[in-house]
C-alpha positions in Angstrom: 21.0 -2.4 5.2 18.8 -4.9 7.1 15.4 -6.2 5.9 13.3 -7.1 8.8 10.0 -8.4 9.4 8.4 -7.1 12.7 5.3 -8.1 14.8 4.4 -5.6 17.5 2.4 -8.3 19.1 3.6 -7.8 22.7 6.2 -6.4 24.7 7.4 -10.0 25.4 9.3 -10.1 22.1 12.8 -9.5 23.0 15.8 -9.3 20.5 17.1 -12.9 19.7 20.6 -13.5 19.3 20.8 -12.1 16.1 18.6 -9.0 17.5 21.6 -7.3 18.6 23.0 -6.9 15.2 19.5 -5.5 14.3 19.6 -2.9 16.9 23.1 -1.8 15.7 21.7 -1.7 12.3 18.8 0.4 13.4 21.1 3.1 15.2 22.4 3.8 11.7 19.0 4.3 10.1 19.7 8.0 9.2 22.1 6.9 6.3 20.2 3.7 5.5 17.7 3.5 2.6 14.7 1.7 3.7 16.5 -0.4 6.3 13.3 -2.2 7.8 10.1 -3.1 6.9 7.8 -3.8 9.8 4.5 -5.6 10.1 2.5 -4.7 13.1 -0.1 -6.8 15.0 -2.7 -6.2 17.8 -0.6 -5.4 20.7 2.1 -2.6 21.8 5.7 -2.2 21.9 7.4 -3.8 18.9 10.5 -5.7 18.9 12.7 -6.1 16.0 12.8 -9.9 14.6 15.7 -10.2 12.3 15.0 -11.8 8.8 17.9 -12.3 6.6 16.3 -12.4 3.3 16.6 -9.0 1.6 15.2 -9.5 -1.7 12.8 -7.0 -1.1 15.5 -4.3 -1.0 16.9 -5.7 -4.2 17.4 -2.8 -7.1 14.6 -1.7 -9.5 11.9 -3.2 -7.8 8.7 -1.6 -7.3 7.4 -0.9 -3.9 4.2 -2.8 -4.2 6.0 -5.8 -5.5 8.3 -5.5 -2.4 5.5 -5.4 -0.1 4.0 -8.7 -1.4 7.1 -10.5 0.3 5.3 -9.7 3.5 3.0 -12.5 5.0 -0.7 -11.6 4.5 0.2 -8.9 1.9 -0.6 -9.5 -1.9 -0.8 -7.2 -4.9 -2.1 -6.9 -8.5 0.2 -6.2 -11.4 -0.7 -4.1 -14.3 2.9 -3.6 -15.5 6.6 -3.0 -14.2 5.4 -0.2 -12.0 2.2 0.4 -9.5 1.6 -2.9 -8.3 -1.5 -2.3 -5.9 -1.1 -4.1 -2.5 -4.0 -6.0 -0.9 -4.0 -6.8 2.6 -6.1 -9.7 4.0 -8.3 -9.6 0.7 -8.9 -5.9 0.9 -7.3 -3.3 -1.5 -7.5 0.2 -3.0 -9.1 2.6 -0.7 -9.8 0.1 1.9 -6.1 0.4 3.0 -4.8 3.8 4.4 -1.6 4.7 2.8 0.6 7.7 4.0 3.8 8.8 2.8 5.9 10.4 5.5 2.7 11.5 7.0 0.8 12.6 3.8 -1.9 11.2 1.8 -1.2 11.0 -1.9 -4.2 9.8 -4.1 -3.1 8.5 -7.5 -4.5 10.4 -10.5 -5.3 7.6 -12.9 -9.1 6.4 -12.7 -7.9 2.8 -13.6 -5.0 2.8 -10.8 -2.0 2.7 -13.0 -0.7 4.9 -10.1 -1.7 3.6 -6.8 -0.4 5.6 -3.8 2.5 3.1 -3.3 3.8 4.1 -6.8 4.7 7.4 -5.6 6.8 5.9 -2.7 10.2 4.6 -4.3 11.4 2.2 -1.5 15.0 3.4 -1.3 13.5 7.1 -0.1 12.4 6.0 3.3 14.1 4.3 6.4 10.9 2.4 7.4 7.8 1.0 6.2 5.2 -0.1 8.8 2.3 -2.6 7.8 -0.6 -2.4 10.3 -2.7 -5.5 9.2 -6.4 -4.9 10.1 -8.0 -2.1 11.7 -5.6 -1.3 14.8 -5.5 2.5 15.2 -7.7 5.3 14.7 -5.0 7.9 14.3 -4.5 7.8 10.6 -8.0 8.9 9.2 -11.2 6.9 9.0 -11.7 3.7 7.0 -8.8 1.7 6.3 -10.3 -1.7 7.4 -7.7 -3.7 5.5 -4.9 -1.9 7.3 -2.5 0.8 7.1 0.9 1.4 5.2 3.1 4.1 6.8 6.1 5.0 4.8 8.3 6.8 7.4 11.5 8.9 7.1 13.6 9.3 10.3 16.4 11.9 10.2 18.6 11.5 13.5 19.6 14.5 15.3 23.2 15.3 15.0 25.7 14.7 17.5 28.1 17.6 18.7 31.0 16.1 16.6 29.0 15.4 13.6 28.3 17.5 10.6 27.7 15.4 7.5 26.7 11.8 6.7 25.1 10.1 3.6 24.6 7.2 1.5 25.2 6.2 -2.2 23.7 3.2 -3.9 23.8 1.9 -7.4 22.1 -1.3 -8.8 21.3 -3.3 -11.7 18.9 -6.1 -12.8 19.7 -8.1 -15.9 16.0 -9.3 -16.6 14.9 -5.8 -18.4 18.3 -4.3 -18.4 17.1 -2.1 -15.4 19.4 0.2 -13.5 18.8 2.7 -10.6 21.0 5.0 -8.5 20.4 6.9 -5.4 22.0 9.4 -3.1 21.0 10.3 0.7 23.1 13.0 2.2 22.5 15.2 5.4 24.4 18.1 6.7 23.6 19.9 10.1 24.5 20.5 13.5 22.5 19.8 17.0 20.2 22.6 16.1 19.2 21.7 12.8 19.8 20.0 9.3 19.2 20.0 5.6 18.8 16.7 3.8 18.6 15.7 0.2 17.3 12.4 -1.1 17.3 11.6 -4.8 17.0 8.5 -6.9 16.8 7.5 -10.6 15.5 4.2 -12.0 15.6 3.4 -15.9 13.6 0.1 -16.2 13.2 -1.9 -19.5 10.7 -4.6 -20.5 11.3 -8.1 -18.5 10.8 -11.4 -19.7 8.3 -13.8 -18.3 9.4 -17.6 -17.4 8.7 -18.6 -21.1 11.0 -15.9 -22.3 8.2 -13.6 -23.7 8.7 -10.0 -23.3 6.2 -8.3 -21.0 5.7 -4.2 -21.7 6.9 -3.0 -18.5 9.2 -0.3 -19.1 9.4 3.1 -17.3 11.5 5.9 -16.2 11.2 7.3 -12.9 13.4 10.1 -11.1 12.6 11.7 -7.6 14.2 14.2 -5.2 13.4 15.3 -1.8 14.8 18.1 0.3 13.9 18.4 4.0 15.0 21.3 6.4 15.0 20.4 10.1 15.1 22.3 13.4 16.1 20.2 16.4 16.6 22.5 19.5 16.6 19.6 21.5 16.0 15.6 21.5 12.6 16.0 22.7 11.5 18.7 20.0 11.8 19.1 16.2 10.2 20.7 13.2 10.3 19.7 9.6 9.5 21.2 6.3 10.0 19.2 3.4 9.3 19.3 -0.6 9.3 16.2 -2.7 9.1 15.8 -6.6 8.6 12.5 -8.5 8.4 12.3 -12.0 7.7 8.9 -13.8 7.9 9.0 -17.8 6.8 6.5 -20.5 5.2 3.9 -18.5 4.2 0.4 -20.4 1.3 -1.6 -19.2 0.4 -4.8 -20.9 -2.5 -5.2 -18.7 -4.2 -2.0 -19.9 -5.8 -0.5 -23.0 -3.5 2.6 -22.8 -0.1 3.5 -21.7 1.1 6.4 -19.4 3.3 9.3 -20.9 3.7 10.7 -17.4 2.7 10.5 -13.6 4.0 13.3 -11.7 3.7 14.3 -7.9 4.6 17.2 -5.8 4.3 17.0 -2.2 4.8 19.7 0.4 4.9 18.7 4.3 5.4 20.6 7.5 5.8 18.5 10.9 6.1 19.7 14.4 6.8 17.4 17.2 7.5 18.1 21.0 7.4 16.2 24.3 8.2 19.7 26.2 4.5 20.2 27.2 2.8 21.3 30.1 0.2 19.6 32.4 -0.7 16.0 31.9 0.4 16.1 28.1 3.2 13.9 27.3 3.6 14.6 23.5 2.0 16.9 20.8 2.2 16.4 17.2 1.2 18.6 14.3 1.5 17.6 10.7 0.1 19.4 7.5 0.6 18.3 3.7 -0.4 19.0 0.2 0.2 16.6 -2.8 -0.6 17.4 -6.3 -0.6 14.4 -8.8 -0.7 14.8 -12.7 -1.4 12.0 -15.0 -2.1 11.4 -18.5 -2.7 8.2 -20.4 -3.4 7.3 -24.2 -3.5 4.5 -26.7 -1.1 5.8 -29.4 2.0 7.4 -28.1 3.7 4.4 -26.7 2.1 1.7 -28.8 0.7 1.1 -31.9 -2.8 2.6 -32.5 -4.9 -0.4 -33.1 -8.1 1.0 -31.5 -10.9 2.6 -33.8 -9.9 6.1 -32.4 -6.8 7.8 -30.8 -8.1 8.4 -27.1 -6.2 10.2 -24.4 -7.1 10.5 -20.5 -5.6 13.5 -18.5 -6.0 13.6 -15.0 -5.3 15.6 -11.8 -5.7 14.5 -8.1 -4.9 17.2 -5.4 -5.0 16.4 -1.6 -4.6 18.8 1.3 -4.7 17.5 4.9 -3.3 17.6 8.2 -3.7 16.3 11.7 -3.3 17.2 15.3 -2.4 14.5 17.9 -2.0 15.0 21.6 -0.7 12.4 24.0 -1.2 12.4 27.9 -1.1 10.4 31.0 -4.0 10.3 33.4 -4.6 8.1 36.4 -6.5 5.8 34.4 -4.1 5.2 31.4 -2.3 6.8 28.7 -4.6 8.8 26.4 -4.2 9.9 22.5 -6.6 12.5 21.2 -6.7 13.9 17.9 -8.3 15.6 15.0 -7.6 15.5 11.3 -8.9 17.0 8.1 -8.5 15.6 4.5 -9.8 17.2 1.0 -9.2 15.3 -2.2 -10.1 17.1 -5.5 -10.2 14.9 -8.5 -10.7 15.7 -12.2 -10.2 13.4 -15.2 -11.3 13.5 -19.0 -11.2 11.1 -22.0 -10.5 12.9 -25.0 -11.1 11.5 -28.7 -7.9 12.9 -30.2 -8.9 11.5 -33.6 -12.0 13.8 -33.6 -10.5 16.5 -31.3 -13.5 16.3 -28.9 -14.4 15.1 -25.3 -15.6 11.8 -24.9 -16.4 11.2 -21.2 -16.2 13.2 -18.1 -14.3 10.3 -16.2 -14.0 12.1 -12.6 -16.5 15.1 -13.2 -14.9 17.4 -10.7 -15.2 15.3 -7.5 -14.4 16.8 -4.3 -14.3 14.5 -1.1 -13.9 16.6 2.3 -13.3 14.7 5.5 -13.2 15.9 9.1 -12.3 13.6 11.9 -11.9 13.4 15.7 -10.8 10.3 17.6 -10.0 9.4 21.3 -8.1 6.2 22.5 -7.1 5.0 26.0 -4.7 2.2 26.9 -6.0 1.1 30.5 -3.7 -1.3 32.5 -6.0 -3.9 34.5 -3.1 -5.3 36.2 0.6 -6.2 35.8 -0.4 -8.8 32.9 -3.4 -7.3 31.3 -4.4 -4.2 29.6 -7.1 -2.9 27.4 -7.2 -0.3 24.9 -10.3 1.2 23.6 -11.4 4.2 21.3 -13.8 5.9 19.3 -13.5 7.9 16.1 -16.1 10.3 14.3 -15.9 11.3 10.5 -18.1 13.8 8.8 -17.6 13.3 4.9 -18.9 15.3 2.1 -18.8 14.1 -1.4 -19.9 15.9 -4.7 -19.2 16.1 -8.4 -19.6 19.7 -9.9 -19.3 18.8 -13.6 -21.9 15.9 -13.4 -23.8 17.9 -16.3 -21.2 18.3 -18.6 -22.2 16.8 -21.9 -19.8 15.4 -24.2 -20.3 16.4 -27.9 -18.8 13.1 -29.1 -21.4 10.7 -26.8 -24.7 11.2 -26.0 -24.4 11.2 -22.2 -23.1 13.2 -19.5 -22.3 11.9 -16.1 -25.8 12.6 -14.8 -27.3 10.8 -17.7 -25.2 7.6 -17.2 -26.2 7.6 -13.5 -29.7 8.1 -14.3 -29.4 5.1 -17.1 -27.7 2.7 -15.1 -29.1 3.2 -11.4 -32.9 3.8 -12.5 -32.8 7.5 -12.0 -30.0 8.3 -9.9 -28.2 11.9 -9.9 -25.1 13.4 -8.6 -25.7 15.4 -5.2 -23.9 16.5 -2.3 -23.6 13.5 0.0 -23.0 13.8 3.5 -21.7 10.7 5.6 -21.5 10.6 9.4 -19.1 7.5 10.2 -18.5 6.2 13.5 -16.0 3.8 14.3 -14.2 2.1 17.2 -12.0 -0.5 18.6 -11.6 -2.5 21.7 -8.4 -4.8 22.5 -7.5 -6.8 25.4 -4.0 -8.1 25.8 -2.8 -10.8 28.5 0.8 -11.6 29.1 1.1 -15.7 29.8 2.4 -16.4 33.1 3.5 -19.7 32.4 5.2 -18.6 28.9 7.1 -15.9 27.5 4.3 -14.6 25.3 1.2 -12.6 24.8 -2.5 -13.6 23.7 -4.9 -10.8 22.3 -8.4 -10.3 21.2 -9.6 -7.4 19.3 -12.9 -6.1 18.3 -13.4 -3.1 15.8 -15.9 -1.3 13.7 -14.7 1.0 10.6 -16.8 3.0 8.0 -15.5 3.7 4.6 -16.9 6.2 2.3 -17.3 5.6 -1.4 -14.3 6.7 -3.4 -14.4 9.0 -6.4 -14.6 6.1 -8.8 -17.1 4.1 -6.9 -19.7 7.1 -6.6 -18.9 9.1 -9.5 -17.0 7.6 -12.3 -18.6 8.2 -15.7 -17.2 6.5 -18.8 -19.1 6.4 -21.7 -19.1 3.2 -23.6 -20.3 1.5 -27.0 -21.5 -1.9 -28.1 -17.9 -2.7 -28.7 -16.4 -1.2 -25.4 -18.4 -1.4 -22.2 -19.2 1.5 -20.2 -17.9 2.0 -16.6 -20.1 4.2 -14.2 -20.0 4.9 -10.5 -23.1 5.0 -8.4 -23.8 8.2 -6.6 -26.3 6.7 -4.3 -23.9 3.9 -3.0 -23.7 3.5 0.6 -20.7 3.6 2.8 -19.1 0.2 3.9 -19.2 -0.8 7.6 -16.6 -3.4 8.6 -17.1 -5.2 11.9 -14.0 -7.5 12.8 -12.9 -9.6 15.4 -9.3 -11.0 15.8 -7.8 -13.4 18.1 -3.8 -14.0 18.2 -0.7 -15.2 20.0 2.8 -14.5 20.0 5.4 -16.6 21.6 9.2 -16.7 22.3 11.6 -19.1 23.1 15.4 -19.2 23.5 16.0 -20.0 19.7 12.8 -19.2 18.3 9.7 -17.0 17.9 6.2 -17.4 16.7 2.8 -15.8 16.3 -0.5 -16.4 14.7 -3.8 -14.9 14.5 -7.4 -15.5 13.1 -9.7 -12.7 12.1 -13.3 -12.5 10.9 -14.9 -9.5 9.3 -18.8 -9.4 8.8 -19.2 -6.2 6.3 -22.5 -4.3 5.9 -23.1 -2.7 2.3 -19.7 -4.1 0.8 -19.1 -2.2 -2.4 -19.0 -4.6 -5.2 -17.9 -3.6 -8.6 -20.1 -5.7 -10.9 -21.8 -5.9 -14.6 -24.9 -4.9 -15.7 -26.1 -5.8 -19.3 -30.2 -5.5 -19.1 -30.3 -1.7 -20.1 -32.4 -1.4 -23.3 -30.4 0.2 -26.1 -27.1 0.9 -23.9 -23.9 -1.0 -23.8 -23.0 -3.3 -21.0 -21.4 -1.6 -18.0 -19.3 -1.8 -15.0 -21.3 -0.8 -12.2 -21.1 -0.6 -8.3 -23.7 -2.0 -6.0 -23.9 -2.8 -2.2 -24.1 -6.3 -0.7 -23.5 -8.1 2.7 -20.0 -9.8 2.8 -17.9 -11.9 5.1 -14.2 -12.2 4.9 -12.2 -14.5 7.1 -8.7 -15.9 7.3 -5.5 -16.2 9.3 -1.8 -15.8 9.3 1.1 -17.7 11.1 4.8 -16.9 11.0 7.9 -19.0 12.7 11.4 -18.0 13.2 14.0 -20.7 14.1 17.9 -20.2 14.9 19.3 -23.5 14.2 22.9 -22.3 15.2 24.8 -19.2 15.8 25.0 -19.0 12.1 22.0 -20.7 10.6 18.2 -19.4 10.8 15.0 -19.7 9.0 11.7 -18.0 8.6 8.4 -19.6 7.9 5.1 -17.7 7.0 1.6 -18.8 5.7 -1.5 -16.6 5.0 -5.1 -17.4 3.8 -8.3 -15.3 3.3 -11.8 -16.1 2.3 -14.2 -13.6 0.8 -17.9 -14.5 0.3 -20.7 -12.5 -1.2 -23.3 -13.4 1.1 -26.0 -11.5 -0.8 -25.6 -13.6 -3.9 -24.3 -16.7 -2.4 -21.0 -16.3 -4.5 -17.3 -15.8 -4.0 -15.8 -12.2 -4.1 -13.6 -11.7 -6.9 -9.9 -10.6 -6.5 -9.2 -12.7 -3.5 -5.6 -13.8 -2.9 -5.2 -17.8 -2.6 -3.3 -19.5 0.2 0.3 -17.8 0.1 3.4 -18.7 2.1 7.1 -18.2 2.2 10.1 -20.2 3.8 13.6 -19.4 4.1 16.9 -20.4 5.2 19.9 -18.1 6.0 23.4 -18.2 6.9 25.5 -15.4 8.7 29.1 -15.5 9.2 30.6 -12.1 10.2 31.1 -9.9 7.0 29.0 -12.0 4.8 25.8 -13.9 4.7 23.7 -15.7 2.3 20.2 -17.0 2.1 17.5 -18.9 0.0 13.9 -18.3 0.0 10.9 -20.1 -1.5 7.7 -18.1 -2.3 4.6 -20.1 -3.3 0.8 -19.8 -3.7 -1.9 -22.6 -4.0 -4.3 -22.8 -6.9 -7.1 -20.3 -6.5 -10.2 -22.0 -7.3 -12.7 -19.5 -5.1 -13.2 -17.1 -8.0 -16.0 -15.2 -9.5 -15.5 -15.3 -13.5 -19.4 -14.7 -14.3 -20.6 -11.7 -12.4 -24.3 -11.1 -12.1 -24.7 -11.1 -15.8 -24.4 -14.8 -15.8 -22.0 -14.8 -18.8 -18.7 -16.6 -18.4 -15.9 -14.3 -18.6 -17.8 -11.2 -17.2 -16.4 -11.5 -13.6 -13.3 -9.8 -12.2 -11.4 -12.7 -12.0 -9.5 -13.6 -15.1 -9.6 -17.3 -14.3 -8.9 -19.9 -11.8 -5.1 -19.3 -11.2 -2.8 -22.5 -11.2 -0.3 -22.7 -7.8 3.2 -21.8 -8.2 6.4 -21.8 -6.3 9.8 -19.9 -7.1 13.0 -20.1 -5.5 15.2 -16.9 -4.8 18.9 -16.6 -3.7 20.6 -13.8 -2.3 23.9 -12.7 -0.4 25.7 -9.6 1.0 29.2 -8.9 1.6 30.5 -6.3 3.7 34.0 -4.9 2.1 34.6 -2.7 4.8 32.6 -0.5 7.3 31.5 1.8 4.6 31.1 -0.4 1.6 28.7 -3.3 0.9 27.5 -5.7 -2.1 24.3 -7.1 -2.4 23.6 -9.7 -5.0 20.9 -12.3 -5.9 18.7 -14.3 -8.4 15.1 -14.1 -8.2 13.0 -17.0 -9.9 16.2 -19.0 -9.9 14.3 -21.8 -12.2 12.8 -19.3 -14.6 9.3 -20.4 -13.8 6.8 -18.8 -15.9 3.8 -17.7 -13.4 1.2 -15.2 -12.7 -0.1 -13.9 -9.3 -3.9 -14.5 -8.9 -4.8 -11.0 -8.3 -5.4 -9.2 -11.8 -6.4 -5.8 -13.2 -9.1 -4.8 -15.6 -8.2 -3.3 -19.0 -8.3 0.7 -19.1 -12.0 1.6 -19.6 -12.7 -1.8 -21.0 -13.6 -4.3 -18.3 -11.8 -7.2 -19.8 -9.7 -8.7 -17.0 -5.9 -9.1 -18.0 -3.5 -11.4 -16.0 0.2 -10.2 -16.2 3.0 -12.7 -16.0 5.6 -12.1 -13.3 9.4 -11.8 -14.3 11.3 -15.0 -15.3 14.7 -15.4 -13.8 16.4 -12.1 -12.9 19.8 -11.8 -11.5 20.6 -8.3 -9.8 23.4 -6.7 -7.8 23.6 -3.5 -5.5 26.5 -1.5 -4.2 26.1 0.7 -1.3 28.5 3.1 0.2 28.1 5.2 3.5 30.0 8.0 4.8 
């Protein structure tokens, strides 16, 4: 199992000396659970650059947590499950996350279950991270980036009929263990595949030895039936079910009894097409999420009343993409649709009455069309350009439902906090596009690139329609039905270089945002509680990333990465909250035949660019919990190949048991208090993997 950090910055990145081994591993990807994580940049034709550090694949590790190992990717922790990723300072619906081609939108209004929480890392061959706005194919919006969790079931050879993989792992901090199985049977014409995993996680201790409420139990199972009449054509149908139980969250006022997801997919892909077309892909999917949280089942009731919040989020969609060659270049044309229907309530179980209609029957429907062209200017230069149009409608069918326990329906809340606003059907016409130029350097083995893009993001269900009643002791949380869509205008410059023993890449970017959707506070409404609200501002984000790999000898190698982003509220001349600080990693790895070992340091600088006051002017009202101190931790890891079929991975994270928290924090469930959850202290882990 190989953990790879990859940048698709140019065709010039060929495999290094260790790359041959990586390519060999890639050939076995059909029996390996998550064999690569790739980060893709602004250019085409990715090449794999090996990275020996494998803590991302350690057992019982949340997917969002594993993604934080990548340069330029951060994340906010609420508990042991559901770390919410951030790319280049942008998070939540500013990222497009697809699970094997399907959108799975979480069911919790407070994002206990971001999309990545429904993607157990062991259940996918590959995770591709596209940083920034690089493609029009995977839906509108996504200015921060796109995360693709991919399954790749290789076609069977004539003399092959079964293959598989079994895994078992244990992590001592929290007494967490997991098991997984991946078995495929078939022939050249088709296959049937089963992927299953189970995790039982306990509460971990932070670096000070204090217990952090983070336990959960998760099980998942996937069946895939494939038809593969040739190497150029395949069809697949899959059904996936994930059940998570008894999730504890120290960073929320509630815990979750369950978070379940059922996803159905159909995919068809062929290169046997007529005329100028070279490939046609069709995908259709449906995901159904059920979620519930309360403040009394999994913890002692300390609040004035027992509160429960059941919710659902159902998404149906698909896409049709065609590729064709012309005398002017390579075209990619496509159309996609997506519908998300969300409902959520908060119920006062002490009184047996409805308290709030949190998501009042929110329906968001999106239809998009796009065209991309890659045109070679000459042997060393090429340009890629494209346009995308999305028609998006949003409405809330239950905005007039009046909870008997509280005096205000969703529409009454909108009217109160937004001066007469009412829920109505919104129609957004979003136009985006990109233009990218790549130049292969003549005097060096490398490529430079420059990109321009515009992307438009429609407000999500919470930003536009959330309706949480409050009291003088518990603030309200109210979406803005009149909020405008975000418009991101980005420019990026970068370079990729490769030497005989090293490879390097770097990029800088600038993002000018019109109508940035800012979560803020309002406390000036007479006879009404303070509320979390949403408003549009102008914003600027800028930063850069650099990565360097060096092979000291045939056995020794190192990787170094650094990322920085700054986010400014231009309207109010303030910093934007929840922006990660300067972050970096450095590793030293040794590989010798059947075994290898390595060490890695992860570090972050102190974050002083914070917003802790918000527009209310009251200290502590902002979305940042504090100015977070800098930190650095050491991880050790190794691997031993017992034979061709059995391997042992082991390691220790946070060797010196440092007590620290990442800067990105979360807000308490329906109480906007910011809560920063400490990361795990020293954690030893072991994983056994067998293939057949």
